[in-house]
VOBA-1610 file (N, C-alpha, C; in pm, whole numbers, padded with zeros to 5 digits, always signed):
BEGIN
Met+00734+03632+24915Met+00690+03713+24790Met+00805+03741+24696Ser+00781+03714+24563Ser+00890+03730+24483Ser+00931+03883+24460Gln+01064+03900+24449Gln+01110+04042+24414Gln+01085+04081+24276Leu+01077+04208+24246Leu+01071+04255+24108Leu+01196+04208+24040Pro+01173+04170+23911Pro+01282+04123+23825Pro+01382+04226+23801Pro+01513+04183+23787Pro+01628+04278+23771Pro+01637+04331+23634Ala+01547+04283+23546Ala+01548+04334+23416Ala+01409+04323+23348Thr+01390+04385+23230Thr+01257+04370+23142Thr+01304+04339+23014Pro+01208+04264+22949Pro+01236+04223+22802Pro+01258+04348+22715Gly+01364+04334+22623Gly+01405+04443+22534Gly+01520+04524+22592Met+01554+04513+22721Met+01655+04589+22780Met+01786+04548+22732Pro+01878+04644+22704Pro+02018+04598+22672Pro+02080+04531+22788Phe+02168+04437+22749Phe+02223+04348+22864Phe+02291+04424+22964His+02367+04534+22921His+02440+04613+23023His+02363+04692+23125Glu+02233+04699+23105Glu+02146+04757+23206Glu+02080+04669+23302Val+02105+04532+23289Val+02051+04436+23392Val+02118+04461+23527Asp+02024+04476+23628Asp+02058+04502+23767Asp+02117+04367+23825Thr+02212+04381+23923Thr+02286+04276+23983Thr+02264+04254+24129Pro+02287+04143+24189Pro+02321+04003+24122Pro+02195+03959+24039Ala+02215+03899+23932Ala+02109+03848+23848Ala+02146+03710+23797Leu+02047+03621+23784Leu+02074+03497+23728Leu+02041+03501+23578Ile+02157+03462+23499Ile+02147+03495+23353Ile+02136+03358+23278Ile+02051+03347+23179Ile+02067+03233+23089Ile+02108+03285+22955Asp+02206+03226+22897Asp+02260+03254+22758Asp+02160+03161+22668Leu+02054+03229+22611Leu+01966+03160+22532Leu+02032+03067+22420Asp+02124+03128+22348Asp+02185+03056+22240Asp+02259+02930+22286Ala+02330+02937+22407Ala+02399+02811+22452Ala+02292+02719+22508Phe+02192+02771+22582Phe+02084+02690+22648Phe+02004+02608+22542Glu+01970+02673+22428Glu+01896+02606+22331Glu+01986+02516+22254Gly+02116+02534+22241Gly+02200+02439+22188Gly+02218+02314+22278Asn+02222+02330+22405Asn+02230+02207+22492Asn+02106+02133+22482Leu+01989+02196+22483Leu+01852+02116+22466Leu+01862+02035+22345Glu+01893+02098+22227Glu+01903+02032+22104Glu+02004+01918+22099Arg+02117+01942+22155Arg+02228+01848+22153Arg+02199+01725+22233Met+02139+01733+22347Met+02088+01620+22427Met+01984+01543+22342Ala+01889+01608+22288Ala+01780+01537+22209Ala+01842+01467+22096Ala+01935+01520+22029Ala+01998+01454+21918Ala+02087+01334+21955Met+02148+01347+22066Met+02240+01227+22124Met+02162+01109+22161Leu+02025+01143+22210Leu+01958+01022+22263Leu+01861+00951+22150Gln+01853+01030+22032Gln+01752+00990+21934Gln+01765+00835+21895Ser+01883+00796+21884Ser+01904+00654+21837Ser+01949+00555+21954Ser+01935+00606+22079Ser+01984+00517+22196Ser+01890+00422+22239Gly+01755+00449+22209Gly+01648+00355+22259Gly+01610+00398+22403Ala+01675+00492+22459Ala+01635+00539+22594Ala+01568+00670+22590Arg+01477+00697+22674Arg+01401+00819+22681Arg+01466+00925+22769Leu+01452+01049+22744Leu+01494+01148+22840Leu+01381+01187+22937Arg+01405+01181+23056Arg+01314+01235+23153Arg+01397+01338+23241Ala+01404+01452+23182Ala+01492+01555+23238Ala+01460+01590+23390His+01562+01627+23461His+01545+01652+23600His+01520+01797+23620Ala+01395+01827+23677Ala+01355+01963+23700Ala+01408+02027+23833Lys+01472+01944+23912Lys+01529+01995+24028Lys+01637+02095+23990Thr+01686+02087+23874Thr+01790+02175+23823Thr+01745+02322+23804His+01622+02319+23734His+01576+02452+23683His+01450+02506+23751Lys+01366+02415+23815Lys+01247+02452+23892Lys+01156+02534+23810Ser+01151+02515+23681Ser+01066+02596+23594Ser+00978+02522+23494Pro+00838+02539+23507Pro+00754+02462+23405Pro+00791+02514+23260Ile+00836+02633+23247Ile+00873+02689+23113Ile+00987+02603+23047Ile+01083+02577+23129Ile+01193+02495+23067Ile+01154+02355+23064Ala+01073+02303+23150Ala+01023+02168+23142Ala+00958+02143+23012Arg+00864+02237+22979Arg+00788+02224+22854Arg+00876+02232+22735Lys+00986+02313+22739Lys+01080+02313+22627Lys+01154+02179+22613Gln+01186+02117+22723Gln+01246+01990+22714Gln+01143+01875+22657Met+01026+01881+22686Met+00929+01792+22643Met+00895+01811+22497Ala+00906+01944+22455Ala+00867+01970+22314Ala+00978+01904+22228Leu+01104+01886+22283Leu+01214+01823+22206Leu+01215+01679+22229Gly+01117+01619+22284Gly+01112+01473+22296Gly+01121+01412+22425Ala+01150+01484+22542Ala+01154+01431+22680Ala+01012+01370+22705Val+01018+01248+22756Val+00891+01187+22799Val+00816+01251+22904Gly+00884+01328+22982Gly+00830+01393+23101Gly+00960+01452+23180Val+00925+01482+23311Val+01042+01528+23382Val+01032+01467+23522Cys+01147+01486+23607Cys+01164+01444+23739Cys+01160+01563+23830Cys+01143+01535+23954Cys+01160+01643+24051Cys+01191+01566+24175Gln+01227+01638+24287Gln+01262+01574+24412Gln+01159+01593+24514Lys+01074+01701+24511Lys+00991+01728+24611Lys+00838+01731+24568Val+00750+01708+24651Val+00609+01719+24614Val+00574+01864+24573Ser+00621+01970+24647Ser+00589+02106+24611Ser+00645+02145+24480Glu+00754+02083+24436Glu+00808+02108+24302Glu+00719+02051+24193Ala+00664+01927+24228Ala+00562+01866+24133Ala+00438+01952+24123Glu+00388+01996+24230Glu+00266+02081+24233Glu+00299+02207+24146Val+00410+02275+24157Val+00429+02386+24070Val+00435+02351+23917Leu+00508+02235+23893Leu+00518+02188+23754Leu+00386+02162+23703Val+00292+02090+23767Val+00163+02057+23720Val+00079+02186+23703Ala+00095+02279+23785Ala+00023+02396+23780Ala+00071+02476+23648Gly+00199+02460+23618Gly+00253+02521+23488Gly+00231+02440+23362Gly+00158+02338+23366Gly+00132+02265+23243Gly+00208+02134+23212Val+00285+02089+23319Val+00362+01966+23299Val+00278+01848+23334Asp+00260+01751+23249Asp+00158+01644+23289Asp+00213+01502+23315Asn+00347+01497+23329Asn+00418+01365+23336Asn+00533+01374+23424Ile+00531+01331+23546Ile+00631+01365+23646Ile+00661+01239+23739Ile+00793+01213+23761Ile+00822+01116+23857Ile+00903+01193+23969Ile+00855+01174+24090Ile+00924+01221+24203Ile+01023+01127+24241Thr+01156+01156+24210Thr+01264+01054+24232Thr+01313+01062+24375Asn+01222+01042+24464Asn+01257+01061+24598Asn+01146+00984+24678Glu+01174+00951+24796Glu+01074+00894+24901Glu+00978+00999+24947Val+00848+00984+24947Val+00764+01086+25003Val+00705+01024+25130Val+00732+01086+25243Val+00694+01026+25374Val+00631+01145+25459Gly+00525+01096+25528Gly+00442+01191+25598Gly+00311+01200+25551Gln+00208+01198+25628Gln+00064+01197+25585Gln+00032+01310+25502Lys+00074+01428+25535Lys+00033+01548+25458Lys+00088+01545+25305Lys+00220+01507+25308Lys+00285+01507+25170Lys+00222+01383+25086Ile+00196+01277+25150Ile+00147+01163+25078Ile+00004+01203+25025Glu-00078+01266+25103Glu-00211+01303+25056Glu-00210+01405+24938Arg-00109+01499+24948Arg-00082+01572+24834Arg-00051+01512+24702Val+00047+01412+24718Val+00073+01332+24598Val-00050+01257+24542Ala-00127+01204+24630Ala-00237+01143+24580Ala-00340+01231+24493Ala-00356+01344+24560Ala-00444+01447+24510Ala-00390+01493+24364Leu-00252+01514+24365Leu-00194+01560+24244Leu-00213+01452+24122Ala-00216+01322+24159Ala-00225+01223+24069Ala-00353+01222+24006Arg-00450+01299+24046Arg-00584+01313+23981Arg-00575+01412+23869Gln-00458+01494+23874Gln-00449+01597+23764Gln-00347+01567+23659Ala-00250+01481+23703Ala-00134+01453+23605Ala-00089+01315+23619Lys-00007+01264+23539Lys+00060+01131+23559Lys+00171+01147+23654Ile+00158+01087+23767Ile+00259+01114+23880Ile+00305+00973+23929Ala+00440+00962+23936Ala+00487+00843+24012Ala+00583+00879+24125Val+00602+00792+24221Val+00681+00811+24333Val+00772+00691+24356Cys+00876+00705+24442Cys+00981+00603+24457Cys+00962+00563+24612Val+00986+00432+24626Val+00977+00373+24769Val+01096+00290+24807Asp+01125+00278+24920Asp+01226+00184+24969Asp+01193+00124+25103Asn+01056+00126+25136Asn+01023+00083+25276Asn+00871+00026+25262Ala+00842-00088+25319Ala+00706-00146+25309Ala+00608-00058+25371Glu+00647+00002+25504Glu+00554+00101+25570Glu+00508+00209+25484Asn+00608+00274+25402Asn+00572+00369+25312Asn+00476+00329+25208Val+00488+00203+25157Val+00402+00159+25049Val+00270+00150+25109Ala+00239+00098+25222Ala+00099+00096+25285Ala+00047+00234+25298Ala+00124+00329+25339Ala+00073+00463+25370Ala+00038+00519+25223Leu+00111+00506+25130Leu+00082+00559+24989Leu-00053+00488+24945Ala-00054+00358+24954Ala-00179+00289+24912Ala-00302+00337+24978Thr-00299+00368+25113Thr-00419+00424+25177Thr-00463+00561+25116Ala-00368+00646+25105Ala-00392+00779+25051Ala-00450+00766+24897Ala-00385+00677+24821Ala-00429+00671+24684Ala-00571+00606+24671Glu-00602+00511+24754Glu-00736+00458+24764Glu-00838+00566+24802Arg-00812+00653+24900Arg-00897+00755+24938Arg-00913+00859+24832Ala-00812+00886+24753Ala-00823+00975+24644Ala-00877+00928+24514Glu-00899+00796+24517Glu-00959+00720+24404Glu-00869+00724+24288Val-00740+00708+24310Val-00637+00702+24198Val-00563+00566+24218Arg-00495+00536+24108Arg-00395+00428+24114Arg-00266+00477+24091Leu-00169+00482+24191Leu-00055+00568+24192Leu+00064+00475+24136Asp+00126+00520+24031Asp+00246+00455+23983Asp+00359+00471+24099Thr+00416+00350+24124Thr+00526+00337+24224Thr+00647+00273+24169Leu+00763+00339+24197Leu+00891+00266+24157Leu+00970+00227+24279Val+01034+00118+24278Val+01123+00070+24379Val+01255+00131+24358Glu+01315+00210+24455Glu+01446+00253+24443Glu+01544+00158+24502Ile+01641+00130+24420Ile+01762+00032+24459Ile+01882+00117+24478Asp+01967+00087+24569Asp+02090+00147+24597Asp+02192+00081+24504Val+02243+00160+24408Val+02342+00092+24307Val+02479+00157+24323Gly+02494+00220+24448Gly+02637+00272+24471Gly+02639+00400+24531Ala+02529+00478+24538Ala+02515+00617+24597Ala+02525+00614+24748Gly+02489+00506+24811Gly+02485+00507+24952Gly+02384+00597+25017Arg+02276+00617+24957Arg+02184+00712+25000Arg+02051+00633+25024Cys+01937+00677+24955Cys+01815+00589+24970Cys+01828+00471+24886Gly+01722+00375+24906Gly+01715+00260+24817Gly+01736+00128+24900Val+01663+00024+24857Val+01684-00111+24912Val+01791-00167+24837Pro+01863-00270+24892Pro+01958-00350+24825Pro+01909-00398+24695Pro+01979-00402+24581Pro+01936-00475+24469Pro+01906-00618+24487Gly+01818-00682+24404Gly+01789-00822+24413Gly+01673-00860+24497Gln+01687-00949+24589Gln+01581-01010+24657Gln+01507-00898+24750Ser+01575-00810+24804Ser+01503-00698+24877Ser+01411-00612+24789Ala+01466-00589+24669Ala+01374-00522+24573Ala+01250-00598+24534Leu+01266-00736+24517Leu+01159-00813+24476Leu+01052-00821+24591Gln+01102-00820+24713Gln+00994-00827+24823Gln+00927-00699+24827Leu+00978-00584+24801Leu+00907-00460+24799Leu+00814-00463+24683Val+00852-00502+24577Val+00752-00514+24449Val+00646-00591+24488Gln+00655-00698+24557Gln+00541-00790+24593Gln+00451-00712+24693Glu+00504-00630+24779Glu+00418-00539+24872Glu+00341-00450+24779Ile+00405-00389+24689Ile+00317-00295+24599Ile+00216-00367+24511Asp+00258-00491+24463Asp+00161-00565+24390Asp+00036-00615+24462Gly+00060-00612+24605Gly-00059-00647+24685Gly-00160-00542+24714Glu-00123-00417+24671Glu-00209-00296+24690Glu-00282-00258+24562Pro-00414-00280+24553Pro-00493-00244+24443Pro-00474-00092+24397Ser-00456-00004+24491Ser-00444+00140+24462Ser-00310+00185+24407Leu-00212+00085+24413Leu-00071+00115+24355Leu-00047+00028+24234Arg+00044+00083+24150Arg+00087+00009+24032Arg+00240+00005+24029Phe+00299-00111+24023Phe+00438-00117+24008Phe+00479-00061+23877Ala+00566+00039+23858Ala+00597+00095+23737Ala+00743+00071+23704Gly+00834+00027+23791Gly+00970-00003+23747Gly+01068+00026+23871Leu+01191+00059+23831Leu+01299+00080+23914Leu+01360+00207+23902Gln+01393+00272+24019Gln+01484+00382+24031Gln+01620+00347+24066Ala+01725+00369+23975Ala+01859+00325+23998Ala+01965+00425+23963Tyr+01971+00536+24051Tyr+02052+00643+24016Tyr+02177+00638+24100His+02284+00663+24036His+02415+00664+24109His+02464+00814+24105Gly+02426+00888+24201Gly+02455+01037+24189Gly+02605+01076+24202Ser+02669+01009+24291Ser+02817+01054+24313Ser+02901+01017+24188Ala+02855+00920+24106Ala+02947+00892+23993Ala+02944+01005+23888Gln+02847+01090+23898Gln+02842+01201+23794Gln+02966+01280+23802His+03033+01298+23914His+03138+01393+23932His+03270+01329+23947Leu+03282+01200+23919Leu+03413+01133+23923Leu+03489+01189+23805Arg+03608+01226+23819Arg+03678+01319+23715Arg+03715+01248+23582Thr+03763+01112+23594Thr+03810+01065+23469Thr+03703+00959+23404Pro+03705+00945+23282Pro+03615+00848+23219Pro+03622+00708+23264Asp+03741+00670+23297Asp+03757+00527+23350Asp+03685+00512+23501Glu+03694+00612+23582Glu+03630+00608+23705Glu+03482+00602+23688Arg+03438+00694+23599Arg+03289+00700+23581Arg+03240+00565+23517Lys+03311+00520+23419Lys+03277+00390+23352Lys+03273+00267+23450Ala+03372+00262+23543Ala+03375+00150+23640Ala+03255+00168+23746Ala+03229+00281+23790Ala+03110+00305+23888Ala+02982+00279+23824Ile+02970+00320+23705Ile+02829+00297+23632Ile+02826+00157+23578Gly+02932+00090+23554Gly+02933-00045+23514Gly+02875-00130+23621Lys+02931-00113+23741Lys+02871-00180+23853Lys+02718-00158+23877Ala+02678-00028+23866Ala+02536+00005+23876Ala+02454-00059+23765Ile+02506-00072+23647Ile+02430-00136+23545Ile+02419-00277+23573Asp+02522-00347+23622Asp+02517-00493+23652Asp+02414-00519+23761Leu+02419-00427+23867Leu+02319-00466+23977Leu+02174-00436+23925Thr+02165-00346+23843Thr+02013-00307+23796Thr+01978-00418+23697Arg+02068-00464+23615Arg+02026-00567+23512Arg+01983-00702+23599Gln+02071-00728+23699Gln+02036-00855+23768Gln+01894-00835+23842Thr+01863-00719+23890Thr+01734-00695+23956Thr+01625-00711+23854Val+01647-00643+23740Val+01542-00650+23633Val+01516-00805+23599Glu+01616-00881+23581Glu+01596-01020+23540Glu+01525-01096+23655Leu+01564-01071+23783Leu+01499-01141+23893Leu+01347-01106+23901Leu+01313-00979+23871Leu+01177-00938+23876Leu+01098-01013+23752Lys+01166-01012+23644Lys+01109-01076+23531Lys+01077-01217+23556Gln+01172-01288+23616Gln+01151-01426+23647Gln+01036-01443+23741Ala+01002-01346+23829Ala+00894-01348+23927Ala+00761-01307+23864Gly+00772-01255+23736Gly+00650-01212+23667Gly+00616-01065+23663Phe+00722-00986+23709Phe+00714-00845+23710Phe+00799-00767+23605Ala+00736-00693+23524Ala+00795-00627+23408Ala+00837-00484+23459Cys+00944-00430+23421Cys+00991-00293+23468Cys+00965-00203+23344Glu+00858-00130+23347Glu+00835-00037+23243Glu+00932+00084+23239Val+00970+00117+23356Val+01063+00223+23366Val+01185+00165+23456Val+01300+00200+23394Val+01431+00172+23464Val+01500+00320+23460Gly+01495+00383+23564Gly+01541+00522+23555Gly+01669+00553+23630Gly+01748+00645+23591Gly+01860+00684+23656Gly+01946+00780+23556Ala+02074+00775+23579Ala+02169+00862+23492Ala+02161+01008+23520Gly+02274+01077+23501Gly+02276+01216+23515Gly+02374+01281+23404Thr+02394+01397+23413Thr+02472+01464+23300Thr+02615+01422+23279Gly+02677+01354+23396Gly+02819+01320+23376Gly+02830+01178+23321Thr+02716+01095+23328Thr+02728+00951+23281Thr+02628+00910+23197Phe+02523+00997+23150Phe+02413+00947+23070Phe+02442+00855+22950Glu+02554+00890+22875Glu+02581+00809+22765Glu+02606+00662+22800Leu+02664+00635+22921Leu+02686+00497+22966Leu+02554+00421+22987Glu+02464+00480+23062Glu+02333+00429+23096Glu+02257+00400+22964Ala+02267+00509+22872Ala+02188+00502+22741Ala+02235+00375+22662Ala+02365+00332+22670Ala+02419+00235+22584Ala+02400+00102+22657Ser+02342+00094+22772Ser+02344-00023+22859Ser+02252-00126+22809Gly+02144-00079+22741Gly+02044-00178+22712Gly+01937-00207+22826Val+01979-00141+22947Val+01904-00167+23070Val+01799-00056+23108Tyr+01867+00071+23107Tyr+01798+00186+23143Tyr+01708+00227+23031Thr+01581+00260+23072Thr+01487+00299+22969Thr+01468+00453+22978Glu+01497+00515+23092Glu+01480+00667+23112Glu+01600+00723+23169Leu+01648+00838+23116Leu+01762+00898+23168Leu+01731+01037+23235Gln+01784+01060+23351Gln+01734+01169+23434Gln+01833+01276+23446Ala+01900+01311+23332Ala+02001+01419+23336Ala+01929+01550+23356Gly+01993+01644+23433Gly+01937+01766+23453Gly+02027+01888+23435Ser+02153+01886+23482Ser+02245+01996+23476Ser+02282+02023+23332Tyr+02264+01932+23244Tyr+02319+01950+23098Tyr+02267+02084+23042Ile+02150+02121+23080Ile+02093+02248+23016Ile+02171+02365+23052Phe+02229+02371+23165Phe+02310+02481+23219Phe+02461+02460+23230Met+02499+02348+23275Met+02644+02323+23306Met+02687+02405+23421Asp+02791+02369+23485Asp+02852+02451+23601Asp+02995+02425+23608Ala+03063+02498+23698Ala+03206+02483+23701Ala+03251+02346+23747Asp+03167+02288+23833Asp+03215+02161+23882Asp+03199+02053+23774Tyr+03102+02051+23694Tyr+03103+01947+23581Tyr+03216+01973+23487Ala+03255+02108+23468Ala+03365+02134+23376Ala+03491+02068+23419Arg+03502+02031+23547Arg+03624+01974+23599Arg+03630+01830+23558Asn+03518+01767+23507Asn+03529+01626+23462Asn+03617+01638+23330Arg+03660+01524+23310Arg+03752+01504+23190Arg+03714+01401+23095Lys+03741+01418+22972Lys+03703+01322+22862Lys+03824+01229+22835Ala+03809+01129+22752Ala+03912+01037+22731Ala+04034+01091+22688Asp+04044+01202+22612Asp+04164+01266+22568Asp+04224+01358+22672Gly+04164+01364+22792Gly+04216+01442+22898Gly+04168+01590+22904Gly+04089+01623+22787Gly+04032+01755+22777Gly+03911+01773+22877Met+03859+01894+22891Met+03754+01920+22977Met+03624+01873+22923Phe+03530+01836+23014Phe+03405+01786+22970Phe+03320+01892+22907Asp+03320+01901+22764Asp+03261+02018+22706Asp+03154+01968+22612Thr+03088+01868+22642Thr+02979+01806+22555Thr+02868+01915+22547Phe+02850+01987+22655Phe+02748+02100+22670Phe+02821+02232+22703Asp+02754+02331+22674Asp+02821+02467+22687Asp+02758+02540+22829His+02846+02612+22888His+02791+02694+22998His+02691+02784+22943Ala+02574+02780+23014Ala+02457+02851+22970Ala+02404+02940+23085Leu+02445+02901+23208Leu+02395+02975+23332Leu+02499+03054+23402Phe+02474+03170+23424Phe+02574+03268+23501Phe+02503+03345+23611Val+02586+03408+23696Val+02532+03498+23778Val+02612+03631+23744Leu+02527+03732+23713Leu+02586+03861+23674Leu+02614+03936+23801Thr+02733+04002+23813Thr+02764+04072+23934Thr+02839+04198+23903Thr+02843+04281+23991Thr+02898+04421+23972Thr+03019+04445+24069Val+03126+04497+24017Val+03235+04537+24098Val+03177+04658+24188Met+03181+04637+24320Met+03138+04745+24412Met+03241+04816+24497Ser+03359+04754+24484Ser+03475+04827+24564Ser+03600+04766+24501Arg+03706+04861+24506Arg+03845+04826+24472Arg+03943+04864+24575Pro+03950+04782+24684Pro+04042+04822+24787Pro+04183+04833+24753Ser+04234+04756+24648Ser+04362+04762+24601Ser+04364+04705+24464Asp+04481+04724+24391Asp+04495+04674+24256Asp+04483+04508+24253Ala+04510+04448+24368Ala+04511+04304+24373Ala+04377+04241+24420Lys+04281+04331+24447Lys+04159+04290+24505Lys+04035+04368+24447Ala+03932+04297+24404Ala+03809+04364+24369Ala+03691+04292+24451Ile+03593+04366+24497Ile+03482+04310+24560Ile+03355+04324+24472Val+03285+04214+24460Val+03164+04216+24375Val+03035+04200+24471Asp+02917+04216+24417Asp+02802+04216+24499Asp+02739+04076+24492Ala+02809+03959+24465Ala+02745+03834+24468Ala+02820+03751+24569Gly+02759+03723+24679Gly+02819+03638+24778Gly+02730+03510+24800His+02734+03463+24925His+02658+03333+24960His+02526+03341+24918Lys+02453+03459+24923Lys+02309+03471+24896Lys+02275+03479+24748Ala+02387+03479+24652Ala+02359+03490+24527Ala+02415+03371+24445Val+02508+03294+24497Val+02570+03185+24433Val+02615+03089+24523Ala+02586+02956+24501Ala+02626+02849+24584Ala+02762+02810+24569Val+02827+02764+24679Val+02970+02742+24677Val+02995+02596+24740Asp+02888+02521+24758Asp+02907+02388+24801Asp+02998+02292+24720Ser+03003+02315+24588Ser+03096+02245+24500Ser+03202+02328+24454Gly+03246+02421+24532Gly+03351+02511+24505Gly+03302+02650+24460Pro+03388+02748+24463Pro+03350+02879+24424Pro+03318+02894+24276Pro+03241+02998+24243Pro+03214+03034+24097Pro+03337+03069+24023Val+03335+03062+23900Val+03453+03093+23822Val+03429+03218+23733Pro+03500+03324+23738Pro+03484+03448+23655Pro+03492+03396+23516Phe+03396+03423+23427Phe+03380+03387+23288Phe+03475+03463+23199Gly+03565+03409+23124Gly+03636+03481+23022Gly+03744+03584+23085Leu+03785+03566+23211Leu+03867+03662+23281Leu+03988+03592+23329Asp+04088+03564+23245Asp+04201+03485+23279Asp+04274+03561+23394Gly+04313+03486+23490Gly+04394+03529+23604Gly+04314+03589+23723Val+04175+03607+23695Val+04092+03654+23803Val+04029+03527+23877Val+04039+03534+24013Val+04011+03418+24096Val+03892+03469+24199Tyr+03784+03394+24204Tyr+03682+03424+24303Tyr+03736+03361+24433Ala+03790+03440+24524Ala+03870+03390+24633Ala+03778+03340+24749Arg+03678+03421+24788Arg+03596+03387+24907Arg+03468+03474+24892Pro+03363+03418+24956Pro+03230+03483+24963Pro+03209+03525+25103Ser+03127+03623+25126Ser+03060+03647+25255Ser+02902+03664+25217Asp+02828+03702+25309Asp+02680+03699+25273Asp+02641+03780+25145Glu+02707+03906+25131Glu+02653+03988+25030Glu+02780+04027+24935His+02891+03975+24962His+03015+04014+24896His+03091+03899+24835Gly+03158+03915+24732Gly+03255+03819+24687Gly+03387+03886+24657Val+03495+03821+24715Val+03630+03884+24691Val+03696+03823+24578Leu+03737+03903+24479Leu+03809+03859+24359Leu+03963+03882+24386Asp+04043+03781+24368Asp+04188+03794+24367Asp+04230+03836+24223Met+04280+03957+24213Met+04328+04014+24098Met+04488+03997+24069Ser+04545+03946+24161Ser+04695+03954+24173Ser+04766+03888+24050Lys+04692+03798+23987Lys+04755+03738+23859Lys+04689+03774+23730Ala+04610+03876+23737Ala+04529+03922+23617Ala+04634+04034+23551Ser+04626+04033+23421Ser+04704+04132+23335Ser+04611+04264+23306Phe+04508+04275+23374Phe+04424+04393+23360Phe+04349+04428+23483Gln+04276+04538+23480Gln+04205+04581+23604Gln+04060+04586+23572Leu+03973+04568+23680Leu+03835+04580+23665Leu+03799+04706+23738Gly+03704+04794+23664Gly+03672+04924+23707Gly+03547+04916+23805Leu+03545+05022+23895Leu+03420+05020+23973Leu+03299+05039+23896Gly+03196+04947+23927Gly+03067+04953+23850Gly+03078+04857+23722Gln+03185+04794+23697Gln+03204+04699+23585Gln+03132+04568+23617Lys+03061+04509+23518Lys+02982+04394+23546Lys+03057+04285+23486Leu+03049+04164+23552Leu+03111+04038+23494Leu+03020+03922+23524Leu+03041+03811+23456Leu+02969+03674+23462Leu+03058+03584+23559Leu+02976+03522+23648Leu+03036+03404+23709Leu+02968+03275+23673Val+03051+03172+23647Val+02995+03041+23629Val+02975+02979+23773Pro+02862+02933+23805Pro+02830+02886+23940Pro+02917+02746+23957Gly+02964+02725+24077Gly+03027+02590+24106Gly+02921+02486+24095His+02807+02505+24137His+02687+02415+24128His+02553+02482+24090Cys+02507+02444+23976Cys+02398+02513+23929Cys+02254+02494+23995Asp+02225+02384+24049Asp+02106+02357+24114Asp+02072+02448+24229Pro+02163+02446+24333Pro+02136+02536+24458Pro+02142+02686+24422Thr+02233+02716+24320Thr+02242+02863+24272Thr+02103+02905+24225Val+02044+02832+24143Val+01912+02858+24082Val+01809+02884+24195Asn+01819+02809+24308Asn+01718+02815+24417Asn+01744+02950+24496Leu+01840+03013+24474Leu+01863+03139+24546Leu+01795+03266+24471His+01743+03233+24353His+01695+03356+24266His+01550+03329+24239Asp+01492+03455+24221Asp+01342+03447+24175Asp+01317+03453+24033Trp+01418+03485+23954Trp+01401+03520+23816Trp+01527+03465+23733Tyr+01482+03419+23612Tyr+01591+03398+23511Tyr+01583+03524+23415Val+01696+03585+23381Val+01702+03690+23282Val+01768+03618+23172Cys+01687+03609+23058Cys+01723+03529+22940Cys+01783+03631+22831Ile+01908+03607+22794Ile+01975+03704+22702Ile+02002+03636+22569Arg+01976+03713+22469Arg+02005+03667+22333Arg+02125+03749+22282Gly+02218+03673+22221Gly+02342+03732+22172Gly+02438+03765+22276Leu+02434+03688+22392Leu+02533+03719+22502Leu+02678+03721+22451Gly+02760+03815+22486Gly+02896+03827+22428Gly+02908+03921+22313Thr+02802+03962+22254Thr+02793+04046+22143Thr+02752+04189+22184Pro+02789+04291+22104Pro+02744+04435+22133Pro+02595+04449+22137Gly+02529+04369+22066Gly+02376+04390+22061Gly+02299+04303+22164Ala+02368+04238+22261Ala+02306+04152+22354Ala+02189+04214+22418Arg+02071+04157+22424Arg+01953+04218+22489Arg+01886+04100+22566Val+01795+04152+22658Val+01703+04074+22734Val+01594+04024+22647Glu+01572+03895+22613Glu+01457+03850+22531Glu+01343+03816+22622Ala+01368+03760+22741Ala+01257+03718+22828Ala+01299+03715+22972Val+01197+03717+23061Val+01231+03710+23202Val+01144+03599+23248Trp+01196+03481+23304Trp+01120+03376+23349Trp+01117+03356+23498Pro+01010+03326+23556Pro+01018+03305+23706Pro+01080+03173+23731Val+01158+03169+23843Val+01208+03033+23898Val+01084+02995+23983Ala+00996+02939+23915Ala+00852+02917+23978Ala+00864+02827+24102Ala+00942+02729+24107Ala+00954+02640+24216Ala+01056+02668+24320Arg+01111+02791+24304Arg+01212+02832+24415Arg+01162+02814+24549Gly+01242+02755+24640Gly+01212+02726+24779Gly+01103+02625+24797Ala+01072+02547+24699Ala+00976+02425+24708Ala+01051+02313+24770Leu+01061+02311+24902Leu+01142+02213+24969Leu+01050+02104+25043Tyr+00927+02109+25037Tyr+00846+02025+25122Tyr+00747+01948+25040
//
């Protein structure tokens, strides 16, 4: 059961309870608009990844600015999105298990749903469920273009699986899923370009092989926040699946541009608001945001705008700040913003977004409170 929100619309920012998941609406809206503008002349469509935000409200905002639809990773995420008015979804993941497959088939009666496959046995199971549900289910073949995770090898293996799909009347071959996730966080532009260059070549070769066999790829999907410009310029990818661009996080900020500067194409728009709950010494402050409020799998959060303050370590309900190099002190009860190391799992720790207008100004107020509607949607 969802907890009561830590804020209400109209409330001054300083009254928001903590820990709270904060959206800076001005930065967030700027990120949405910036991505839409960047892709306008690329020839590629945005299919924003909803695993980042888990919110039909945000998905609809992305689609209002031109996104063709959204992606998600789990059937339960797709169910929440459809219930929230999102009508075009690709589950960019394999769906295995009878119950999950039956739910996908049922959902395809309500919205345009596609799934990914990398196994002929899975193709047969999807076909059976789709036939029973009296739907024709869009199906993409996932190819491994360097991530070393799911997917068949590019080329002949992909063609064989496409032929399996083509032999099932209740399925429709819709294209390829060709995402190179680990390339998103390679730090230098040259590293990212080299990794994505290989992915583009493998994908192009597979598209051509399928074309020669009489199969057109309506969708060639992939890309993420760290590399989407490369896939957009490739002439191969038709849909870009960036997700974190709306929020950004501390890990993406460690990527570098060609001039050596930080990756600042998009602004930090997601924060965890936390309160100083103890001051054991001048060199140490304890805040109320630990493991249960902010993910640390991609490194600790970064205190925002507080030079010299380091989030040193978390425990379940506490975060220890190293103040030894700071030129100021934080008072008991003082609130501060943390930039999460990884935005996606941080979002999944919270029930609510507290949306702030004018963050950083004396008049900052809560404009809206949105549910993280698909929080915990793991199955």
